[in-house]
A tleap script that builds the chain and sets N, CA, C and O, in Angstrom:
source leaprc.protein.ff14SB
mol = sequence {
  NMET PRO ASP ALA ALA PRO SER GLY TYR HIE
  GLN ARG THR TRP SER LYS GLY PHE GLY ASN
  GLN ILE GLY PRO ILE PHE GLU ARG ALA PRO
  GLY ASP GLY SER TYR ALA LEU ALA PHE SER
  VAL GLY GLU GLN HIE THR ASN GLY MET GLY
  ILE CYS HIE GLY GLY MET LEU MET ALA PHE
  ALA ASP MET ALA PHE GLY ARG VAL ILE SER
  VAL GLN ARG GLN ARG TYR TRP VAL THR VAL
  ARG LEU LEU THR ASP PHE VAL SER SER ALA
  GLN LYS GLY ASP TRP VAL GLU GLY ASN ALA
  GLU ILE VAL GLY ASP GLU ASP ASP MET ILE
  SER VAL ARG GLY ARG ILE TRP VAL GLY ASP
  ARG THR VAL LEU SER GLY THR ALA LEU PHE
  LYS VAL LEU GLY ALA ARG PRO PRO GLY CTHR
}
set mol.1.N position { 97.809 100.225 80.190 }
set mol.1.CA position { 97.403 101.717 80.570 }
set mol.1.C position { 96.392 102.358 79.523 }
set mol.1.O position { 96.633 102.252 78.320 }
set mol.2.N position { 95.399 102.942 79.922 }
set mol.2.CA position { 94.258 103.359 79.178 }
set mol.2.C position { 94.990 104.432 78.275 }
set mol.2.O position { 96.072 104.922 78.595 }
set mol.3.N position { 94.316 104.746 77.140 }
set mol.3.CA position { 94.611 105.689 76.067 }
set mol.3.C position { 94.838 106.916 76.610 }
set mol.3.O position { 95.711 107.654 76.153 }
set mol.4.N position { 93.976 107.295 77.767 }
set mol.4.CA position { 94.156 108.672 78.395 }
set mol.4.C position { 93.418 108.478 79.846 }
set mol.4.O position { 92.450 107.731 79.988 }
set mol.5.N position { 93.931 109.155 80.777 }
set mol.5.CA position { 93.326 109.221 81.936 }
set mol.5.C position { 91.877 109.792 82.133 }
set mol.5.O position { 91.726 110.856 81.532 }
set mol.6.N position { 90.887 109.402 82.752 }
set mol.6.CA position { 89.629 110.055 82.764 }
set mol.6.C position { 89.818 111.655 82.991 }
set mol.6.O position { 90.818 112.110 83.546 }
set mol.7.N position { 88.921 112.335 82.581 }
set mol.7.CA position { 88.808 113.718 82.667 }
set mol.7.C position { 88.938 114.188 84.236 }
set mol.7.O position { 88.191 113.736 85.105 }
set mol.8.N position { 89.928 115.105 84.484 }
set mol.8.CA position { 90.178 115.511 85.909 }
set mol.8.C position { 91.400 115.094 86.331 }
set mol.8.O position { 91.980 115.746 87.199 }
set mol.9.N position { 91.939 114.019 85.816 }
set mol.9.CA position { 93.102 113.340 86.433 }
set mol.9.C position { 94.500 113.811 85.695 }
set mol.9.O position { 94.621 113.818 84.470 }
set mol.10.N position { 95.419 114.159 86.509 }
set mol.10.CA position { 96.833 114.304 85.818 }
set mol.10.C position { 97.790 113.433 86.491 }
set mol.10.O position { 97.693 113.070 87.664 }
set mol.11.N position { 98.838 113.082 85.577 }
set mol.11.CA position { 99.910 112.156 86.139 }
set mol.11.C position { 100.520 112.795 87.279 }
set mol.11.O position { 100.607 114.022 87.255 }
set mol.12.N position { 100.950 112.163 88.263 }
set mol.12.CA position { 101.822 112.476 89.455 }
set mol.12.C position { 103.245 112.366 88.923 }
set mol.12.O position { 103.393 111.457 88.107 }
set mol.13.N position { 104.245 113.040 89.185 }
set mol.13.CA position { 105.509 112.677 88.641 }
set mol.13.C position { 106.237 112.850 90.038 }
set mol.13.O position { 105.892 113.590 90.959 }
set mol.14.N position { 107.489 111.865 89.970 }
set mol.14.CA position { 108.336 111.926 90.978 }
set mol.14.C position { 109.790 111.962 90.369 }
set mol.14.O position { 110.084 111.294 89.377 }
set mol.15.N position { 110.610 112.718 90.971 }
set mol.15.CA position { 111.935 112.964 90.365 }
set mol.15.C position { 112.652 111.611 90.791 }
set mol.15.O position { 113.690 111.401 90.163 }
set mol.16.N position { 112.337 110.743 91.644 }
set mol.16.CA position { 112.972 109.563 91.851 }
set mol.16.C position { 112.278 108.739 92.700 }
set mol.16.O position { 111.266 109.175 93.248 }
set mol.17.N position { 112.732 107.394 92.939 }
set mol.17.CA position { 112.093 106.549 94.002 }
set mol.17.C position { 110.958 105.633 93.581 }
set mol.17.O position { 110.685 105.443 92.396 }
set mol.18.N position { 110.340 105.101 94.540 }
set mol.18.CA position { 109.424 103.995 94.496 }
set mol.18.C position { 108.244 104.375 93.560 }
set mol.18.O position { 107.868 103.555 92.722 }
set mol.19.N position { 107.644 105.595 93.671 }
set mol.19.CA position { 106.671 105.966 92.646 }
set mol.19.C position { 106.731 105.793 91.321 }
set mol.19.O position { 105.741 105.532 90.638 }
set mol.20.N position { 108.104 105.952 90.795 }
set mol.20.CA position { 108.417 105.778 89.527 }
set mol.20.C position { 108.342 104.454 89.020 }
set mol.20.O position { 108.191 104.182 87.829 }
set mol.21.N position { 108.477 103.427 90.184 }
set mol.21.CA position { 108.667 101.962 89.868 }
set mol.21.C position { 107.162 101.411 89.681 }
set mol.21.O position { 106.993 100.534 88.834 }
set mol.22.N position { 106.192 101.824 90.338 }
set mol.22.CA position { 104.953 101.237 90.299 }
set mol.22.C position { 103.930 102.041 89.400 }
set mol.22.O position { 102.819 101.582 89.137 }
set mol.23.N position { 104.327 103.147 88.991 }
set mol.23.CA position { 103.319 103.956 88.300 }
set mol.23.C position { 103.102 103.553 86.711 }
set mol.23.O position { 103.345 102.427 86.279 }
set mol.24.N position { 102.666 104.515 86.006 }
set mol.24.CA position { 102.206 105.755 86.476 }
set mol.24.C position { 101.069 105.807 87.375 }
set mol.24.O position { 100.072 105.098 87.239 }
set mol.25.N position { 101.260 106.771 88.411 }
set mol.25.CA position { 99.925 107.058 89.324 }
set mol.25.C position { 99.422 108.399 88.921 }
set mol.25.O position { 100.202 109.291 88.586 }
set mol.26.N position { 98.101 108.559 88.950 }
set mol.26.CA position { 97.323 109.747 88.664 }
set mol.26.C position { 96.656 110.434 89.877 }
set mol.26.O position { 96.395 109.830 90.917 }
set mol.27.N position { 96.427 111.609 89.686 }
set mol.27.CA position { 95.658 112.223 90.771 }
set mol.27.C position { 94.512 113.131 90.152 }
set mol.27.O position { 94.633 113.732 89.085 }
set mol.28.N position { 93.356 113.153 90.979 }
set mol.28.CA position { 92.429 114.169 90.744 }
set mol.28.C position { 92.245 114.920 92.019 }
set mol.28.O position { 91.944 114.308 93.043 }
set mol.29.N position { 92.426 116.360 92.013 }
set mol.29.CA position { 92.299 117.081 93.159 }
set mol.29.C position { 91.738 118.513 92.851 }
set mol.29.O position { 92.451 119.497 92.651 }
set mol.30.N position { 90.423 118.501 92.840 }
set mol.30.CA position { 89.772 119.681 92.440 }
set mol.30.C position { 90.072 121.011 93.232 }
set mol.30.O position { 89.674 122.087 92.785 }
set mol.31.N position { 90.754 120.932 94.371 }
set mol.31.CA position { 91.070 122.059 95.094 }
set mol.31.C position { 90.167 122.340 96.294 }
set mol.31.O position { 90.397 123.314 97.010 }
set mol.32.N position { 89.174 121.537 96.525 }
set mol.32.CA position { 88.340 121.736 97.672 }
set mol.32.C position { 88.644 120.673 98.887 }
set mol.32.O position { 87.763 120.308 99.666 }
set mol.33.N position { 89.940 120.247 98.945 }
set mol.33.CA position { 90.282 119.165 99.866 }
set mol.33.C position { 89.917 117.817 99.782 }
set mol.33.O position { 90.204 116.996 100.653 }
set mol.34.N position { 89.211 117.530 98.626 }
set mol.34.CA position { 89.001 116.351 98.115 }
set mol.34.C position { 90.025 115.756 97.090 }
set mol.34.O position { 90.694 116.567 96.449 }
set mol.35.N position { 90.194 114.531 96.893 }
set mol.35.CA position { 91.202 113.967 96.030 }
set mol.35.C position { 91.002 112.527 95.735 }
set mol.35.O position { 90.281 111.874 96.489 }
set mol.36.N position { 91.578 111.963 94.702 }
set mol.36.CA position { 91.684 110.580 94.617 }
set mol.36.C position { 92.982 110.306 93.753 }
set mol.36.O position { 93.270 111.058 92.822 }
set mol.37.N position { 93.746 109.225 94.081 }
set mol.37.CA position { 94.907 108.797 93.337 }
set mol.37.C position { 94.376 107.635 92.572 }
set mol.37.O position { 93.504 106.937 93.090 }
set mol.38.N position { 94.859 107.355 91.310 }
set mol.38.CA position { 94.548 106.230 90.471 }
set mol.38.C position { 95.689 105.567 89.597 }
set mol.38.O position { 96.748 106.134 89.327 }
set mol.39.N position { 95.384 104.460 89.243 }
set mol.39.CA position { 96.408 103.782 88.333 }
set mol.39.C position { 95.603 102.810 87.476 }
set mol.39.O position { 94.478 102.456 87.828 }
set mol.40.N position { 96.121 102.420 86.460 }
set mol.40.CA position { 95.550 101.350 85.538 }
set mol.40.C position { 96.250 100.298 85.642 }
set mol.40.O position { 97.451 100.395 85.391 }
set mol.41.N position { 95.744 99.130 86.003 }
set mol.41.CA position { 96.246 97.880 86.156 }
set mol.41.C position { 97.073 97.272 84.767 }
set mol.41.O position { 96.470 96.852 83.779 }
set mol.42.N position { 98.311 97.303 84.871 }
set mol.42.CA position { 99.148 96.773 83.611 }
set mol.42.C position { 99.685 95.480 83.981 }
set mol.42.O position { 99.474 95.000 85.095 }
set mol.43.N position { 100.465 94.817 82.967 }
set mol.43.CA position { 100.791 93.542 83.278 }
set mol.43.C position { 101.863 93.422 84.253 }
set mol.43.O position { 102.083 92.391 84.889 }
set mol.44.N position { 102.590 94.611 84.364 }
set mol.44.CA position { 103.605 94.650 85.652 }
set mol.44.C position { 102.967 94.750 86.873 }
set mol.44.O position { 103.767 94.705 87.808 }
set mol.45.N position { 101.689 94.882 87.232 }
set mol.45.CA position { 100.998 94.844 88.467 }
set mol.45.C position { 100.375 93.666 88.657 }
set mol.45.O position { 99.802 93.540 89.739 }
set mol.46.N position { 100.330 92.712 87.846 }
set mol.46.CA position { 99.575 91.310 88.012 }
set mol.46.C position { 100.328 90.258 88.686 }
set mol.46.O position { 101.559 90.276 88.673 }
set mol.47.N position { 99.658 89.334 89.280 }
set mol.47.CA position { 100.242 88.217 89.915 }
set mol.47.C position { 100.114 87.061 89.114 }
set mol.47.O position { 99.640 87.218 87.989 }
set mol.48.N position { 100.484 85.806 89.519 }
set mol.48.CA position { 100.449 84.712 88.650 }
set mol.48.C position { 98.841 84.202 87.993 }
set mol.48.O position { 98.605 83.496 87.013 }
set mol.49.N position { 98.008 84.791 88.850 }
set mol.49.CA position { 96.705 84.416 88.245 }
set mol.49.C position { 96.075 85.674 87.259 }
set mol.49.O position { 94.899 85.771 86.907 }
set mol.50.N position { 97.026 86.464 86.967 }
set mol.50.CA position { 96.513 87.617 86.273 }
set mol.50.C position { 95.657 88.778 86.517 }
set mol.50.O position { 95.172 89.581 85.719 }
set mol.51.N position { 95.559 88.678 88.062 }
set mol.51.CA position { 94.936 89.934 88.571 }
set mol.51.C position { 95.902 90.690 89.445 }
set mol.51.O position { 96.952 90.194 89.852 }
set mol.52.N position { 95.521 91.852 89.701 }
set mol.52.CA position { 96.423 92.949 90.362 }
set mol.52.C position { 97.018 92.223 91.727 }
set mol.52.O position { 96.338 91.649 92.578 }
set mol.53.N position { 98.171 92.357 91.726 }
set mol.53.CA position { 98.755 91.782 92.976 }
set mol.53.C position { 98.460 92.292 94.209 }
set mol.53.O position { 98.194 93.492 94.140 }
set mol.54.N position { 98.402 91.803 95.389 }
set mol.54.CA position { 97.911 92.223 96.601 }
set mol.54.C position { 99.076 93.330 97.022 }
set mol.54.O position { 98.772 94.392 97.565 }
set mol.55.N position { 100.287 93.002 96.746 }
set mol.55.CA position { 101.440 94.005 97.260 }
set mol.55.C position { 101.233 95.195 96.469 }
set mol.55.O position { 101.505 96.253 97.037 }
set mol.56.N position { 100.794 95.254 95.231 }
set mol.56.CA position { 100.745 96.521 94.504 }
set mol.56.C position { 99.507 97.322 95.213 }
set mol.56.O position { 99.570 98.498 95.569 }
set mol.57.N position { 98.370 96.466 95.352 }
set mol.57.CA position { 97.173 97.220 96.023 }
set mol.57.C position { 97.592 97.695 97.410 }
set mol.57.O position { 97.123 98.763 97.802 }
set mol.58.N position { 98.394 97.040 98.159 }
set mol.58.CA position { 98.872 97.653 99.360 }
set mol.58.C position { 99.696 98.944 99.316 }
set mol.58.O position { 99.552 99.878 100.105 }
set mol.59.N position { 100.560 98.895 98.324 }
set mol.59.CA position { 101.620 100.011 98.119 }
set mol.59.C position { 100.780 101.165 97.575 }
set mol.59.O position { 101.078 102.326 97.855 }
set mol.60.N position { 99.710 100.856 96.783 }
set mol.60.CA position { 98.909 102.000 96.148 }
set mol.60.C position { 98.027 102.569 97.335 }
set mol.60.O position { 97.779 103.771 97.419 }
set mol.61.N position { 97.552 101.601 98.279 }
set mol.61.CA position { 96.706 102.050 99.303 }
set mol.61.C position { 97.555 103.002 100.239 }
set mol.61.O position { 97.116 104.075 100.651 }
set mol.62.N position { 98.768 102.526 100.526 }
set mol.62.CA position { 99.707 103.328 101.432 }
set mol.62.C position { 99.705 104.809 100.849 }
set mol.62.O position { 99.441 105.772 101.569 }
set mol.63.N position { 100.024 104.931 99.464 }
set mol.63.CA position { 100.222 106.256 98.836 }
set mol.63.C position { 98.724 106.981 98.999 }
set mol.63.O position { 98.570 108.102 99.486 }
set mol.64.N position { 97.737 106.192 98.537 }
set mol.64.CA position { 96.332 107.033 98.531 }
set mol.64.C position { 95.773 107.439 100.012 }
set mol.64.O position { 95.227 108.511 100.274 }
set mol.65.N position { 96.011 106.391 100.911 }
set mol.65.CA position { 95.713 106.923 102.205 }
set mol.65.C position { 96.432 108.078 102.863 }
set mol.65.O position { 95.905 108.949 103.556 }
set mol.66.N position { 97.682 107.967 102.558 }
set mol.66.CA position { 98.670 109.162 103.159 }
set mol.66.C position { 98.520 110.293 102.460 }
set mol.66.O position { 98.915 111.327 103.000 }
set mol.67.N position { 97.921 110.368 101.104 }
set mol.67.CA position { 97.934 111.627 100.504 }
set mol.67.C position { 96.841 112.396 101.090 }
set mol.67.O position { 96.986 113.584 100.798 }
set mol.68.N position { 95.902 112.206 101.734 }
set mol.68.CA position { 94.974 112.991 102.452 }
set mol.68.C position { 95.608 113.959 103.514 }
set mol.68.O position { 95.079 115.028 103.817 }
set mol.69.N position { 96.829 113.482 104.076 }
set mol.69.CA position { 97.738 114.470 104.891 }
set mol.69.C position { 98.346 115.399 103.989 }
set mol.69.O position { 98.411 116.574 104.352 }
set mol.70.N position { 98.784 115.081 102.921 }
set mol.70.CA position { 99.472 116.150 102.042 }
set mol.70.C position { 98.500 117.208 101.504 }
set mol.70.O position { 98.732 118.417 101.516 }
set mol.71.N position { 97.351 116.608 101.016 }
set mol.71.CA position { 96.395 117.370 100.590 }
set mol.71.C position { 95.565 118.478 101.618 }
set mol.71.O position { 95.235 119.628 101.328 }
set mol.72.N position { 95.386 117.906 102.637 }
set mol.72.CA position { 94.463 118.645 103.608 }
set mol.72.C position { 95.263 119.304 104.792 }
set mol.72.O position { 94.737 120.202 105.451 }
set mol.73.N position { 96.629 118.826 105.082 }
set mol.73.CA position { 97.360 119.455 106.178 }
set mol.73.C position { 98.635 120.006 105.540 }
set mol.73.O position { 99.316 120.748 106.248 }
set mol.74.N position { 99.028 119.757 104.361 }
set mol.74.CA position { 100.289 120.126 103.684 }
set mol.74.C position { 101.603 119.791 104.509 }
set mol.74.O position { 102.504 120.570 104.819 }
set mol.75.N position { 101.494 118.525 104.767 }
set mol.75.CA position { 102.611 117.925 105.694 }
set mol.75.C position { 103.187 116.710 104.952 }
set mol.75.O position { 102.555 115.937 104.231 }
set mol.76.N position { 104.492 116.674 105.251 }
set mol.76.CA position { 105.147 115.347 104.869 }
set mol.76.C position { 104.648 114.217 105.923 }
set mol.76.O position { 104.078 114.592 106.948 }
set mol.77.N position { 104.865 112.800 105.672 }
set mol.77.CA position { 104.462 111.820 106.381 }
set mol.77.C position { 105.165 110.621 106.122 }
set mol.77.O position { 105.677 110.447 105.017 }
set mol.78.N position { 105.260 109.635 107.169 }
set mol.78.CA position { 105.691 108.232 106.817 }
set mol.78.C position { 104.708 107.460 107.484 }
set mol.78.O position { 103.984 107.964 108.342 }
set mol.79.N position { 104.627 106.173 107.120 }
set mol.79.CA position { 103.697 105.334 107.440 }
set mol.79.C position { 104.101 104.412 108.794 }
set mol.79.O position { 105.121 103.722 108.790 }
set mol.80.N position { 103.309 104.468 109.804 }
set mol.80.CA position { 103.402 103.644 111.099 }
set mol.80.C position { 102.863 102.327 110.905 }
set mol.80.O position { 103.476 101.313 111.238 }
set mol.81.N position { 101.565 102.323 110.297 }
set mol.81.CA position { 100.710 101.208 110.455 }
set mol.81.C position { 99.868 101.316 109.279 }
set mol.81.O position { 99.391 102.397 108.932 }
set mol.82.N position { 99.657 100.169 108.618 }
set mol.82.CA position { 98.488 100.013 107.408 }
set mol.82.C position { 97.970 98.726 107.550 }
set mol.82.O position { 98.661 97.708 107.570 }
set mol.83.N position { 96.618 98.772 107.660 }
set mol.83.CA position { 95.812 97.549 107.821 }
set mol.83.C position { 94.909 97.636 106.806 }
set mol.83.O position { 94.234 98.647 106.611 }
set mol.84.N position { 94.837 96.428 106.001 }
set mol.84.CA position { 93.915 96.441 104.737 }
set mol.84.C position { 93.180 95.199 104.770 }
set mol.84.O position { 93.687 94.142 105.146 }
set mol.85.N position { 91.893 95.329 104.346 }
set mol.85.CA position { 91.050 94.121 104.140 }
set mol.85.C position { 90.839 94.034 102.532 }
set mol.85.O position { 90.367 94.987 101.911 }
set mol.86.N position { 91.194 92.914 101.951 }
set mol.86.CA position { 91.034 92.865 100.499 }
set mol.86.C position { 89.500 92.169 100.267 }
set mol.86.O position { 89.225 91.032 100.651 }
set mol.87.N position { 88.643 92.990 99.630 }
set mol.87.CA position { 87.259 92.791 99.330 }
set mol.87.C position { 87.028 92.179 98.044 }
set mol.87.O position { 86.158 91.310 97.987 }
set mol.88.N position { 87.697 92.506 96.955 }
set mol.88.CA position { 87.595 91.957 95.764 }
set mol.88.C position { 88.740 92.104 94.925 }
set mol.88.O position { 89.778 92.526 95.433 }
set mol.89.N position { 88.695 91.798 93.639 }
set mol.89.CA position { 89.978 91.941 92.921 }
set mol.89.C position { 89.921 93.082 91.826 }
set mol.89.O position { 88.885 93.580 91.385 }
set mol.90.N position { 91.282 93.426 91.446 }
set mol.90.CA position { 91.211 94.308 90.078 }
set mol.90.C position { 91.901 93.663 89.057 }
set mol.90.O position { 92.959 93.051 89.205 }
set mol.91.N position { 91.299 93.805 88.038 }
set mol.91.CA position { 91.697 93.041 86.627 }
set mol.91.C position { 92.728 93.640 85.880 }
set mol.91.O position { 92.939 94.817 86.169 }
set mol.92.N position { 93.420 93.150 85.005 }
set mol.92.CA position { 94.286 93.791 83.965 }
set mol.92.C position { 93.507 94.954 83.270 }
set mol.92.O position { 92.365 94.676 82.904 }
set mol.93.N position { 93.933 96.123 83.054 }
set mol.93.CA position { 92.989 97.116 82.409 }
set mol.93.C position { 92.082 98.074 83.337 }
set mol.93.O position { 91.754 99.221 83.033 }
set mol.94.N position { 91.730 97.388 84.539 }
set mol.94.CA position { 90.871 98.301 85.444 }
set mol.94.C position { 91.668 99.561 85.805 }
set mol.94.O position { 92.888 99.669 85.927 }
set mol.95.N position { 90.695 100.506 85.952 }
set mol.95.CA position { 91.207 101.802 86.450 }
set mol.95.C position { 90.891 101.924 88.090 }
set mol.95.O position { 89.763 102.099 88.549 }
set mol.96.N position { 91.925 101.817 88.754 }
set mol.96.CA position { 91.973 101.686 90.216 }
set mol.96.C position { 92.028 103.007 91.107 }
set mol.96.O position { 93.090 103.629 91.102 }
set mol.97.N position { 91.076 103.432 91.789 }
set mol.97.CA position { 91.128 104.686 92.564 }
set mol.97.C position { 91.022 104.598 94.020 }
set mol.97.O position { 90.398 103.714 94.606 }
set mol.98.N position { 91.612 105.484 94.535 }
set mol.98.CA position { 91.524 105.458 96.122 }
set mol.98.C position { 91.785 106.701 96.820 }
set mol.98.O position { 92.492 107.599 96.362 }
set mol.99.N position { 91.162 106.730 98.008 }
set mol.99.CA position { 91.399 108.027 98.805 }
set mol.99.C position { 91.161 107.693 100.339 }
set mol.99.O position { 90.994 106.506 100.619 }
set mol.100.N position { 91.135 108.486 101.194 }
set mol.100.CA position { 90.927 108.453 102.583 }
set mol.100.C position { 90.568 109.748 103.327 }
set mol.100.O position { 90.868 110.876 102.935 }
set mol.101.N position { 89.883 109.450 104.457 }
set mol.101.CA position { 89.596 110.513 105.230 }
set mol.101.C position { 90.375 110.590 106.733 }
set mol.101.O position { 90.696 109.579 107.356 }
set mol.102.N position { 90.584 111.778 107.136 }
set mol.102.CA position { 91.225 111.854 108.696 }
set mol.102.C position { 90.111 111.369 109.455 }
set mol.102.O position { 88.963 111.785 109.301 }
set mol.103.N position { 90.481 110.423 110.335 }
set mol.103.CA position { 89.533 110.055 111.564 }
set mol.103.C position { 90.152 110.466 112.918 }
set mol.103.O position { 89.450 110.404 113.927 }
set mol.104.N position { 91.545 110.919 112.994 }
set mol.104.CA position { 91.943 111.063 114.305 }
set mol.104.C position { 93.397 111.961 113.954 }
set mol.104.O position { 94.101 111.728 112.972 }
set mol.105.N position { 93.638 112.893 114.848 }
set mol.105.CA position { 94.810 113.722 114.998 }
set mol.105.C position { 95.248 114.154 116.233 }
set mol.105.O position { 94.717 115.106 116.805 }
set mol.106.N position { 96.284 113.457 116.744 }
set mol.106.CA position { 96.762 113.708 118.054 }
set mol.106.C position { 98.382 113.830 118.061 }
set mol.106.O position { 99.060 112.860 117.724 }
set mol.107.N position { 98.953 115.007 118.442 }
set mol.107.CA position { 100.222 115.181 118.477 }
set mol.107.C position { 100.844 115.351 117.098 }
set mol.107.O position { 100.552 116.321 116.399 }
set mol.108.N position { 101.739 114.369 116.684 }
set mol.108.CA position { 102.278 114.180 115.414 }
set mol.108.C position { 101.758 112.861 114.736 }
set mol.108.O position { 102.445 112.314 113.874 }
set mol.109.N position { 100.620 112.382 115.101 }
set mol.109.CA position { 100.095 111.047 114.544 }
set mol.109.C position { 98.607 111.533 113.937 }
set mol.109.O position { 97.820 112.293 114.503 }
set mol.110.N position { 98.463 110.991 112.839 }
set mol.110.CA position { 97.245 111.076 112.112 }
set mol.110.C position { 96.719 109.691 111.767 }
set mol.110.O position { 97.505 108.854 111.323 }
set mol.111.N position { 95.416 109.399 111.949 }
set mol.111.CA position { 94.774 108.207 111.521 }
set mol.111.C position { 93.735 108.628 110.395 }
set mol.111.O position { 93.087 109.671 110.311 }
set mol.112.N position { 93.758 107.571 109.591 }
set mol.112.CA position { 92.964 107.756 108.397 }
set mol.112.C position { 92.130 106.394 108.227 }
set mol.112.O position { 92.509 105.339 108.736 }
set mol.113.N position { 91.011 106.511 107.498 }
set mol.113.CA position { 90.319 105.377 107.108 }
set mol.113.C position { 90.066 105.594 105.475 }
set mol.113.O position { 89.617 106.640 105.007 }
set mol.114.N position { 90.391 104.560 104.783 }
set mol.114.CA position { 90.458 104.638 103.169 }
set mol.114.C position { 89.839 103.565 102.582 }
set mol.114.O position { 89.461 102.556 103.178 }
set mol.115.N position { 89.730 103.807 101.311 }
set mol.115.CA position { 89.059 102.791 100.276 }
set mol.115.C position { 89.682 102.856 98.988 }
set mol.115.O position { 89.995 103.947 98.512 }
set mol.116.N position { 89.895 101.740 98.361 }
set mol.116.CA position { 90.341 101.553 97.110 }
set mol.116.C position { 89.105 100.938 96.281 }
set mol.116.O position { 88.372 100.107 96.817 }
set mol.117.N position { 88.881 101.395 94.880 }
set mol.117.CA position { 87.762 100.915 94.311 }
set mol.117.C position { 88.040 100.746 92.844 }
set mol.117.O position { 89.041 101.310 92.404 }
set mol.118.N position { 87.350 100.104 92.100 }
set mol.118.CA position { 87.181 100.075 90.656 }
set mol.118.C position { 85.697 100.318 90.271 }
set mol.118.O position { 84.843 99.472 90.537 }
set mol.119.N position { 85.385 101.540 89.610 }
set mol.119.CA position { 83.848 101.716 89.447 }
set mol.119.C position { 83.160 101.890 90.696 }
set mol.119.O position { 83.682 102.607 91.549 }
set mol.120.N position { 82.021 101.310 90.925 }
set mol.120.CA position { 81.408 101.299 92.208 }
set mol.120.C position { 81.682 100.188 93.261 }
set mol.120.O position { 81.099 100.117 94.343 }
set mol.121.N position { 82.680 99.289 92.798 }
set mol.121.CA position { 83.023 98.183 93.398 }
set mol.121.C position { 84.145 98.355 94.297 }
set mol.121.O position { 85.210 98.666 93.764 }
set mol.122.N position { 84.114 98.197 95.724 }
set mol.122.CA position { 85.337 98.211 96.638 }
set mol.122.C position { 86.248 96.936 96.241 }
set mol.122.O position { 85.828 95.792 96.067 }
set mol.123.N position { 87.580 97.375 96.137 }
set mol.123.CA position { 88.472 96.318 96.125 }
set mol.123.C position { 89.298 96.141 97.528 }
set mol.123.O position { 89.691 95.040 97.914 }
set mol.124.N position { 89.490 97.242 98.173 }
set mol.124.CA position { 90.197 97.079 99.477 }
set mol.124.C position { 89.793 98.332 100.175 }
set mol.124.O position { 89.675 99.444 99.661 }
set mol.125.N position { 89.580 97.966 101.526 }
set mol.125.CA position { 89.457 98.975 102.622 }
set mol.125.C position { 90.476 98.782 103.525 }
set mol.125.O position { 91.129 97.743 103.626 }
set mol.126.N position { 90.676 100.210 104.466 }
set mol.126.CA position { 91.596 99.820 105.503 }
set mol.126.C position { 91.703 101.149 106.350 }
set mol.126.O position { 91.023 102.166 106.209 }
set mol.127.N position { 92.669 100.919 107.224 }
set mol.127.CA position { 92.985 102.102 107.958 }
set mol.127.C position { 94.508 102.214 108.161 }
set mol.127.O position { 95.247 101.241 108.004 }
set mol.128.N position { 94.974 103.505 108.535 }
set mol.128.CA position { 96.455 103.618 108.621 }
set mol.128.C position { 96.715 104.665 109.707 }
set mol.128.O position { 95.791 105.413 110.028 }
set mol.129.N position { 97.782 104.757 110.230 }
set mol.129.CA position { 98.349 105.555 111.176 }
set mol.129.C position { 99.630 106.119 110.397 }
set mol.129.O position { 100.394 105.367 109.791 }
set mol.130.N position { 99.795 107.485 110.464 }
set mol.130.CA position { 100.991 108.040 109.888 }
set mol.130.C position { 101.615 109.171 110.964 }
set mol.130.O position { 100.949 109.867 111.731 }
set mol.131.N position { 102.930 109.165 110.827 }
set mol.131.CA position { 103.588 110.131 111.541 }
set mol.131.C position { 103.744 111.418 110.822 }
set mol.131.O position { 104.319 111.282 109.743 }
set mol.132.N position { 103.381 112.670 111.127 }
set mol.132.CA position { 103.616 113.634 110.313 }
set mol.132.C position { 104.947 114.404 110.645 }
set mol.132.O position { 105.437 114.561 111.763 }
set mol.133.N position { 105.452 114.873 109.377 }
set mol.133.CA position { 107.014 115.557 109.500 }
set mol.133.C position { 106.530 116.936 109.275 }
set mol.133.O position { 105.448 117.453 109.553 }
set mol.134.N position { 107.682 117.448 108.657 }
set mol.134.CA position { 107.758 118.938 108.292 }
set mol.134.C position { 106.600 119.362 107.459 }
set mol.134.O position { 105.757 118.531 107.120 }
set mol.135.N position { 106.506 120.747 107.073 }
set mol.135.CA position { 105.689 121.324 106.161 }
set mol.135.C position { 105.930 120.840 104.918 }
set mol.135.O position { 107.061 120.481 104.590 }
set mol.136.N position { 104.880 120.780 104.098 }
set mol.136.CA position { 105.029 120.467 102.745 }
set mol.136.C position { 104.583 121.747 101.841 }
set mol.136.O position { 103.617 122.463 102.106 }
set mol.137.N position { 105.513 121.922 100.653 }
set mol.137.CA position { 105.096 123.018 99.900 }
set mol.137.C position { 103.737 122.847 99.294 }
set mol.137.O position { 103.474 121.736 98.834 }
set mol.138.N position { 102.824 123.810 99.229 }
set mol.138.CA position { 101.411 123.728 98.806 }
set mol.138.C position { 101.359 123.018 97.203 }
set mol.138.O position { 102.241 123.287 96.388 }
set mol.139.N position { 100.475 122.298 96.947 }
set mol.139.CA position { 100.486 121.512 95.693 }
set mol.139.C position { 101.292 120.497 95.476 }
set mol.139.O position { 101.238 119.944 94.377 }
set mol.140.N position { 102.127 120.077 96.388 }
set mol.140.CA position { 102.979 118.933 96.104 }
set mol.140.C position { 102.431 117.515 96.823 }
set mol.140.O position { 103.053 116.464 96.669 }
savepdb mol mol.pdb
quit
């Protein structure tokens, strides 16, 4: 993990569950509807080749892609489908960021297109479909 998260990022906290297992996860949300989630690739995130495990990248993509619904619609959500393309790898120590944009919204289903990156290099791109649930308290 880096000595400190880059300026503008704060650590997300979970009272329980999966987010605690794969973190720490950080967020930048300036309040204008934009956001990014991020993590630093640690030893616990790597595979046998010493690069970030694809399962970690997919779990992170699920969180980063769905977060747009929390930020822009203030709704809880569950994943229906997550499709990813691995474009390049992330190395131990890399600061990995991700976000998404809403591209479709019909009934209680929201489609997004997202990207995971390190610096200016895309690591993973993908799309997802989420079922929206109840209202979420602002800022959560």
